N, C-alpha and C positions, 0 to 999 in steps of 0.2 A: 399410869400404865408404863408409860416410859422408862423406867428405873425397872421393873418388871421385865421389860423386855430386857433391857441391857444386862442387868446379871443373869437372863438366860442365856443371851447370847454368850457370856465370859463363860459360863459355867458346861456349855459346847463344847464352845471352843479348848477349852481345858481337856475335857473329856475325849474328842470326836482328834485325837493326834495333833494336837496346838496345845498341848502341854508344854512343860520347860525343855521334852526329845530327850535324845540319847547322848548321852554323853559324847566329846567329841573325839576322844581317845579309843571310841571304838571302830573308828573305820581306817586306820594306820594299821597296815599287815605288821603280825607278829606281834602285838600289843603284849598279847597273856604271855608268849616266851621271856616278854622283857621288864614283865613284872612282877611284882608279891604283893602279898594284902599285909596290912598291918593291924593289930589289934588295938581298937579301942577301949574296950572292956567291954561295953554291951553290944560291940558288934565292930564288923572286920573291913578294910577299905581299901583299894588299890594302890601301890607306892611303888616308887620307885627306885627302886638302888644304886647306891653310889657306884658300883659296877656293876655292867650286865654280867646277869645269871649264865652257867653255862650253857643254858639253852638258848641264850640268844647269842649265836656265835658267828654265824655269816655275818658281812659288809650290810647285807639288806637289814638284818635283827640290829644291828649296832645304830646305821641309821635311825631303826624306831628308835632306839635307848634314847638317843640323843634328843630326836624331838619330844618324847615321853618327859624327857631332865629340863627341856627350859619351860620357861613359863607359858607359853602358850598354853599349853592344856592342865595347868594349875592343878598336877597330881604331885602330892608330899613326898618328900624324899621318906626313905627305910630309914 
């Protein structure tokens, strides 16, 4: 019975907001303007270009690009 309760608690935690959560980069301003997408064959994912895209043109954008380019966010480069 204790095992069942533990499994049930784990399932509830994973399905009611306790799962992996949203990626941290989503909280950064302008992340969409400063990223691109990379084709991985069967899916596409977010990547950070070596140089900021044209839409990533203000100092605030460039700050976001530098943050996204750091290892803190674990986003691959394009």
